[in-house]
C-alpha positions as CSV (number, residue, x, y, z in Angstrom):
1,X,-43.6,-11.2,49.2
2,X,-41.4,-14.2,49.5
3,X,-37.7,-13.5,49.3
4,X,-36.1,-14.4,46.0
5,X,-33.8,-17.3,45.8
6,X,-30.1,-16.4,45.3
7,X,-29.1,-16.7,41.7
8,X,-27.0,-19.9,41.1
9,X,-23.5,-19.2,39.9
10,X,-22.9,-20.5,36.4
11,X,-20.5,-23.4,36.2
12,X,-17.1,-22.4,34.8
13,X,-16.4,-25.8,33.4
14,X,-18.2,-28.8,32.1
15,X,-17.5,-32.4,31.1
16,X,-19.2,-33.9,28.1
17,X,-19.2,-37.6,27.4
18,X,-18.6,-38.7,23.9
19,X,-20.0,-41.9,22.3
20,X,-16.5,-43.4,22.3
21,X,-16.3,-43.2,26.0
22,X,-13.9,-40.3,26.0
23,X,-14.6,-37.1,28.0
24,X,-14.3,-33.6,26.6
25,X,-13.5,-31.0,29.2
26,X,-14.6,-27.4,28.5
27,X,-13.7,-24.4,30.7
28,X,-14.9,-20.8,30.3
29,X,-11.9,-18.5,29.7
30,X,-13.5,-15.0,29.5
31,X,-14.5,-12.8,26.6
32,X,-12.4,-12.4,23.5
33,X,-11.4,-8.7,23.5
34,X,-11.0,-8.8,19.7
35,X,-14.2,-10.4,18.6
36,X,-16.4,-10.2,21.8
37,X,-17.1,-13.9,21.7
38,X,-16.7,-16.4,24.6
39,X,-13.3,-18.0,24.9
40,X,-13.4,-21.8,25.6
41,X,-10.5,-23.9,26.7
42,X,-11.1,-27.5,25.5
43,X,-9.2,-30.7,26.1
44,X,-10.3,-34.3,25.4
45,X,-9.5,-37.1,27.8
46,X,-9.1,-40.6,26.2
47,X,-11.3,-43.4,27.6
48,X,-9.7,-45.3,30.4
49,X,-10.3,-48.9,31.6
50,X,-13.4,-47.8,33.6
51,X,-15.7,-44.8,33.5
52,X,-14.6,-43.9,37.0
53,X,-11.0,-43.6,36.0
54,X,-11.9,-41.4,33.1
55,X,-14.0,-39.2,35.4
56,X,-11.0,-38.7,37.8
57,X,-8.7,-37.8,34.9
58,X,-11.3,-35.4,33.5
59,X,-11.5,-33.7,37.0
60,X,-7.7,-33.3,37.0
61,X,-7.8,-31.7,33.5
62,X,-10.6,-29.4,34.5
63,X,-8.7,-28.3,37.6
64,X,-5.6,-27.6,35.5
65,X,-7.5,-25.6,32.9
66,X,-9.2,-23.5,35.7
67,X,-5.9,-22.8,37.3
68,X,-4.6,-21.6,33.9
69,X,-7.5,-19.2,33.6
70,X,-7.1,-17.9,37.2
71,X,-3.4,-17.3,36.8
72,X,-3.9,-15.6,33.4
73,X,-1.8,-18.2,31.7
74,X,-4.5,-19.1,29.2
75,X,-5.1,-17.4,25.8
76,X,-7.5,-14.5,26.2
77,X,-8.5,-14.6,22.5
78,X,-9.1,-17.1,19.7
79,X,-7.5,-14.8,17.2
80,X,-5.2,-16.3,14.6
81,X,-1.7,-15.4,13.7
82,X,-3.0,-13.6,10.6
83,X,-5.2,-11.4,12.8
84,X,-2.3,-10.7,15.2
85,X,-0.1,-9.7,12.3
86,X,-2.7,-7.4,10.8
87,X,-3.2,-5.7,14.2
88,X,0.6,-5.5,14.8
89,X,1.2,-3.8,11.4
90,X,-1.4,-1.2,12.3
91,X,0.3,-0.1,15.5
92,X,4.0,-0.4,14.8
93,X,6.0,2.7,13.8
94,X,8.6,1.8,11.2
95,X,10.0,3.3,8.0
96,X,8.1,2.7,4.8
97,X,10.7,0.6,3.1
98,X,11.1,-1.6,6.2
99,X,7.3,-2.0,6.4
100,X,7.2,-3.1,2.7
101,X,9.9,-5.7,3.4
102,X,8.0,-7.0,6.5
103,X,4.8,-7.3,4.5
104,X,6.6,-9.2,1.8
105,X,8.1,-11.7,4.3
106,X,4.7,-12.1,6.0
107,X,2.8,-12.8,2.8
108,X,5.5,-15.1,1.5
109,X,6.6,-17.1,4.6
110,X,4.2,-16.6,7.5
111,X,0.6,-16.5,6.4
112,X,0.8,-19.6,4.2
113,X,2.4,-21.7,7.0
114,X,1.2,-20.7,10.4
115,X,-1.2,-17.9,9.6
116,X,-4.4,-19.8,10.3
117,X,-3.2,-21.1,13.7
118,X,-4.7,-19.6,16.8
119,X,-2.2,-17.4,18.6
120,X,-2.5,-19.4,21.8
121,X,-1.8,-22.7,20.0
122,X,1.6,-21.6,18.5
123,X,4.4,-23.4,20.3
124,X,8.2,-23.1,20.2
125,X,8.5,-26.3,18.1
126,X,6.0,-24.7,15.6
127,X,8.3,-21.7,15.1
128,X,11.5,-23.7,14.9
129,X,9.8,-26.1,12.4
130,X,9.0,-23.0,10.2
131,X,12.7,-22.0,10.4
132,X,13.8,-25.5,9.4
133,X,11.4,-25.4,6.5
134,X,12.8,-22.1,5.3
135,X,16.3,-23.4,5.5
136,X,15.3,-26.2,3.1
137,X,13.3,-24.2,0.6
138,X,12.1,-20.7,0.4
139,X,9.1,-21.7,-1.7
140,X,7.7,-24.2,0.9
141,X,7.6,-27.0,-1.6
142,X,7.5,-29.8,1.1
143,X,9.4,-32.0,-1.4
144,X,6.7,-31.7,-4.1
145,X,7.7,-31.4,-7.8
146,X,6.0,-28.7,-9.8
147,X,6.6,-26.3,-12.6
148,X,7.7,-22.9,-11.2
149,X,6.2,-20.1,-13.2
150,X,7.8,-16.8,-13.6
151,X,4.6,-14.8,-13.1
152,X,1.1,-15.4,-11.7
153,X,-0.7,-13.9,-14.7
154,X,-1.8,-16.0,-17.6
155,X,1.1,-16.7,-20.0
156,X,2.7,-19.2,-22.3
157,X,5.7,-21.0,-20.8
158,X,7.9,-20.2,-23.8
159,X,9.8,-17.0,-24.5
160,X,10.3,-17.8,-28.2
161,X,8.4,-15.6,-30.6
162,X,8.9,-14.6,-34.2
163,X,11.4,-12.0,-33.0
164,X,12.9,-14.1,-30.2
165,X,14.0,-17.1,-32.2
166,X,15.8,-20.0,-30.4
167,X,19.5,-19.7,-30.9
168,X,19.7,-23.5,-31.1
169,X,17.4,-23.5,-34.2
170,X,19.2,-20.5,-35.8
171,X,22.6,-22.0,-35.3
172,X,21.6,-25.6,-35.9
173,X,23.5,-26.6,-32.8
174,X,21.7,-28.0,-29.8
175,X,24.6,-27.1,-27.5
176,X,24.4,-23.3,-28.2
177,X,23.1,-21.3,-25.2
178,X,19.9,-19.4,-25.8
179,X,19.0,-16.6,-23.5
180,X,15.3,-17.0,-24.2
181,X,15.4,-20.7,-23.2
182,X,16.8,-19.7,-19.8
183,X,13.7,-17.6,-19.1
184,X,11.2,-20.3,-19.8
185,X,9.2,-21.7,-16.9
186,X,11.1,-24.8,-15.5
187,X,10.8,-27.4,-12.8
188,X,11.1,-26.1,-9.3
189,X,14.5,-26.3,-7.6
190,X,14.8,-25.9,-3.9
191,X,16.7,-22.8,-2.8
192,X,17.1,-22.1,0.9
193,X,16.2,-18.8,2.4
194,X,19.3,-16.8,3.5
195,X,20.1,-16.7,7.2
196,X,19.6,-12.9,7.2
197,X,16.1,-13.2,5.8
198,X,15.2,-15.9,8.4
199,X,16.3,-13.5,11.1
200,X,13.9,-10.9,9.7
201,X,11.1,-13.4,9.9
202,X,12.2,-14.1,13.5
203,X,12.1,-10.3,14.3
204,X,8.6,-10.0,12.8
205,X,7.2,-12.9,14.9
206,X,9.1,-11.8,18.0
207,X,7.6,-8.2,17.7
208,X,4.1,-9.5,17.0
209,X,4.0,-12.1,19.8
210,X,5.5,-9.6,22.4
211,X,2.6,-7.2,21.5
212,X,0.2,-10.1,22.0
213,X,1.6,-10.6,25.5
214,X,1.3,-6.9,26.2
215,X,-2.3,-6.8,25.0
216,X,-3.2,-9.8,27.2
217,X,-3.9,-12.1,24.3
218,X,-1.4,-14.7,25.6
219,X,0.5,-15.1,28.8
220,X,3.9,-16.2,27.3
221,X,5.4,-15.6,23.9
222,X,6.5,-18.8,22.2
223,X,9.4,-16.8,20.6
224,X,11.1,-16.5,24.0
225,X,11.5,-20.3,24.1
226,X,12.9,-20.7,20.6
227,X,16.5,-20.5,19.5
228,X,16.9,-17.6,17.2
229,X,18.5,-18.2,13.8
230,X,22.2,-17.8,13.6
231,X,23.6,-14.3,12.8
232,X,25.1,-14.3,9.3
233,X,28.8,-13.6,9.3
234,X,29.5,-10.2,7.7
235,X,31.6,-10.6,4.6
236,X,32.3,-7.3,3.0
237,X,34.1,-7.4,-0.4
238,X,35.5,-4.0,-1.2
239,X,37.2,-3.5,-4.5
240,X,41.0,-3.6,-4.5
241,X,43.0,-0.5,-5.1
242,X,43.5,-1.4,-8.8
243,X,39.8,-2.1,-9.3
244,X,38.9,1.2,-7.5
245,X,41.2,3.1,-9.9
246,X,39.7,1.4,-12.9
247,X,36.2,2.0,-11.8
248,X,36.9,5.7,-11.1
249,X,38.6,6.1,-14.5
250,X,35.7,4.5,-16.4
251,X,33.2,6.6,-14.5
252,X,35.0,9.8,-15.3
253,X,34.0,9.5,-19.0
254,X,31.0,11.4,-17.7
255,X,32.4,13.9,-15.2
256,X,29.1,14.3,-13.2
257,X,28.9,10.5,-12.8
258,X,32.6,10.4,-11.9
259,X,32.1,12.9,-9.1
260,X,29.3,10.8,-7.6
261,X,31.5,7.6,-7.7
262,X,34.5,9.5,-6.3
263,X,32.3,11.1,-3.6
264,X,30.8,7.7,-2.6
265,X,34.3,6.1,-2.5
266,X,35.7,8.8,-0.3
267,X,32.8,9.5,2.2
268,X,31.2,6.0,2.3
269,X,27.7,7.5,2.3
270,X,24.8,5.2,1.5
271,X,23.2,5.5,-1.9
272,X,20.0,7.1,-0.5
273,X,22.2,9.7,1.3
274,X,24.1,10.4,-1.9
275,X,20.9,11.0,-3.8
276,X,19.4,13.2,-1.0
277,X,22.5,15.4,-0.6
278,X,21.6,19.1,-1.2
279,X,23.9,22.0,-2.0
280,X,23.0,23.9,1.2
281,X,24.4,20.9,3.2
282,X,27.8,21.3,1.5
283,X,30.2,24.0,2.8
284,X,33.1,24.0,0.3
285,X,34.8,26.9,2.1
286,X,35.1,24.9,5.4
287,X,35.2,21.5,3.6
288,X,32.4,19.9,5.5
289,X,29.3,18.0,4.4
290,X,26.3,17.6,6.7
291,X,24.2,14.4,6.1
292,X,20.7,15.1,7.2
293,X,18.4,13.1,5.0
294,X,18.1,10.3,2.5
295,X,16.0,9.2,-0.5
296,X,13.9,6.1,-0.3
297,X,12.5,4.2,-3.3
298,X,10.0,1.3,-3.8
299,X,9.5,0.5,-7.4
300,X,8.8,3.8,-9.2
301,X,7.9,5.7,-6.0
302,X,10.6,8.0,-4.6
303,X,10.4,10.1,-1.4
304,X,12.7,12.0,0.9
305,X,13.2,10.6,4.4
306,X,15.5,10.7,7.5
307,X,18.8,8.8,7.6
308,X,18.8,5.1,8.4
309,X,19.9,5.7,12.0
310,X,17.9,9.0,12.3
311,X,21.1,10.7,13.2
312,X,22.8,13.7,11.4
313,X,26.5,13.6,10.9
314,X,29.2,15.9,9.6
315,X,32.0,14.6,7.2
316,X,35.2,16.5,6.6
317,X,36.3,16.6,2.9
318,X,39.9,16.5,1.6
319,X,41.2,19.4,-0.5
320,X,41.2,17.3,-3.7
321,X,37.6,16.3,-3.3
322,X,36.7,20.0,-2.5
323,X,38.2,21.1,-5.8
324,X,36.3,18.3,-7.7
325,X,33.0,19.5,-6.1
326,X,33.8,23.1,-7.1
327,X,34.3,22.0,-10.7
328,X,31.0,20.1,-10.5
329,X,29.2,23.1,-9.1
330,X,30.6,25.2,-12.0
331,X,29.3,22.7,-14.5
332,X,25.8,22.8,-12.9
333,X,25.8,26.6,-13.0
334,X,26.7,26.6,-16.7
335,X,23.9,24.1,-17.6
336,X,21.4,26.1,-15.6
337,X,22.5,29.4,-17.3
338,X,22.2,27.8,-20.7
339,X,18.4,27.4,-20.2
340,X,18.0,30.7,-18.4
341,X,17.6,29.4,-14.9
342,X,19.7,29.0,-11.7
343,X,20.7,26.2,-9.5
344,X,18.4,26.2,-6.5
345,X,20.0,26.9,-3.1
346,X,18.4,23.7,-1.8
347,X,19.0,21.8,-5.0
348,X,20.4,18.3,-5.1
349,X,24.2,17.9,-5.6
350,X,23.6,15.0,-8.0
351,X,20.7,15.8,-10.3
352,X,19.7,15.3,-13.9
353,X,17.8,18.6,-14.3
354,X,19.4,22.0,-14.9
355,X,18.1,23.7,-11.7
356,X,18.9,20.5,-9.6
357,X,15.4,20.5,-8.2
358,X,15.0,16.7,-8.7
359,X,17.1,14.0,-7.2
360,X,18.5,10.9,-8.8
361,X,16.6,7.7,-8.1
362,X,18.6,5.3,-5.9
363,X,17.8,2.3,-8.1
364,X,19.0,4.2,-11.2
365,X,22.3,4.9,-9.5
366,X,22.6,1.2,-8.5
367,X,21.9,0.0,-12.1
368,X,24.2,2.4,-13.7
369,X,27.1,1.4,-11.4
370,X,26.3,-2.3,-12.0
371,X,26.6,-1.7,-15.8
372,X,29.9,0.1,-15.3
373,X,31.3,-2.8,-13.3
374,X,30.0,-5.3,-15.8
375,X,31.8,-3.5,-18.6
376,X,35.1,-3.8,-16.6
377,X,34.4,-7.5,-15.8
378,X,34.2,-6.8,-12.0
379,X,31.8,-8.7,-9.7
380,X,30.9,-5.8,-7.4
381,X,28.0,-3.4,-6.5
382,X,27.5,0.1,-5.4
383,X,27.5,-0.7,-1.7
384,X,31.1,-2.0,-2.1
385,X,32.3,1.6,-2.4
386,X,31.1,2.0,1.2
387,X,33.1,-1.0,2.2
388,X,36.1,0.4,0.4
389,X,35.9,3.6,2.3
390,X,35.6,1.8,5.6
391,X,38.5,-0.6,5.0
392,X,40.8,2.1,3.7
393,X,40.2,4.1,6.9
394,X,40.9,1.1,9.1
395,X,44.0,0.3,7.1
396,X,45.2,3.9,7.6
397,X,45.0,3.4,11.4
398,X,41.8,5.5,12.0
399,X,40.1,4.4,15.2
400,X,36.9,2.5,15.0
401,X,34.7,5.1,16.6
402,X,35.7,7.7,14.0
403,X,35.1,5.2,11.2
404,X,31.7,4.4,12.7
405,X,30.9,8.1,12.8
406,X,31.8,8.7,9.2
407,X,29.8,5.7,8.0
408,X,26.7,6.6,10.2
409,X,26.8,3.3,12.2
410,X,24.9,3.1,15.4
411,X,26.2,1.4,18.5
412,X,29.3,3.5,19.1
413,X,31.4,1.3,16.8
414,X,30.1,-2.2,17.6
415,X,28.4,-2.5,14.2
416,X,31.6,-1.4,12.5
417,X,33.8,-3.8,14.5
418,X,31.5,-6.7,13.8
419,X,31.3,-5.9,10.0
420,X,35.0,-5.3,9.5
421,X,36.5,-7.5,12.1
422,X,38.9,-9.2,9.6
423,X,40.2,-5.9,8.4
424,X,40.6,-4.6,12.0
425,X,42.7,-7.7,12.7
426,X,44.9,-7.1,9.7
427,X,45.4,-3.4,10.8
428,X,46.2,-4.6,14.3
429,X,48.9,-7.0,13.0
430,X,50.5,-4.2,11.0
431,X,50.4,-2.1,14.1
432,X,52.2,-4.8,16.0
433,X,54.9,-5.1,13.3
434,X,55.3,-1.3,13.2
435,X,55.7,-1.1,17.0
436,X,58.2,-3.9,17.0
437,X,60.3,-2.0,14.5
438,X,60.4,1.1,16.6
439,X,60.7,-0.6,20.0
440,X,64.0,-0.2,21.8
441,X,65.9,-3.3,22.5
442,X,67.7,-4.0,25.7
443,X,71.4,-5.1,25.9
444,X,71.2,-8.7,26.8
445,X,73.8,-9.8,29.2
446,X,74.5,-13.5,29.9
447,X,73.3,-14.6,33.2
448,X,75.9,-15.7,35.8
449,X,75.3,-18.8,37.7
450,X,75.7,-18.8,41.5
């Protein structure tokens, strides 16, 4: 039997001639791990003066593409950014509310813009162009004029009905403001996306493309070559001492609500931590509160979760706040006894049911505080009470690490220092003045010339 001929090795690259005289170079880049299809690297060489010159240029391009494949610098998949994001969302481990925020940013800002691009074709200028577009308009209008509807469902672009009559018609004055006219669909107005939201988009793309590098889909992440968006300057706006007193007085019309506002103002706890605080985490004899959990909410869904930094902390309470909490517990016991039940040992400190088995919803607390501030004419929100607690501690001379520990900031105080740098500077200036007042002064003697 005649020996079989050795099997010819299949060419890794080919050059195809186009009718225009140009040459299309194709190089085999392996098997797509995601789809199982062949990966082809393609590049077209424009026609030169002669065919021989075009052949030489095509050979150079083919050699360069083959080197990219051999050095694993070529994309190992033809997957799109949309497919990468879908896979990334499947494997990352993040908190539910964070995931919801990421999905919202992806659906709004990433998929409509670069979602259909192949992962290997995304360059640094592509990403920075997206950021520039977001800084111009969050709705990606590209300068087009259109009517911006309030909802995607079918509707009539007019809020006026038999019951919602136009105030202009009722008063007979075209200059009267009508709240229903404000809600009608109007021409689009460009509103830039905030710097903080652009940084969230940057974090999403950075995490997804780093996973693509780890999975071998691409060799280098284009995010590494981009300039990240600027960090927004923290600008906390705590209420003044007079505003805080007015807020607390107004809240105390309902003692239970007043206790919550006072407690938030004193401890600086986050709203989810306030809603998730249980009676078995409060030791009134020792005067210590242990923060172990929080309450999360998305629309009408409420669930219990870990704290934001996944760290438990203990907060010491002052004597006056301890007395307020004792009175609050006595009221809770009275309400429970009135309906022949008892406050559960693990019941929530702030609850609307007699046995304290159900927590308050974070959004409900936020909305109630907003209505309270609106009645007083203050432009503030619930999170400002956390700023108030932090700034008062700093003004009292408490060191930054202790303030960070009470607030539950990660980073050993770096987050606190960055967020409240202006207030730290003011406290430092007061410290310098206080030191100068107590510093001994030498007896100055006139110098004698020699």
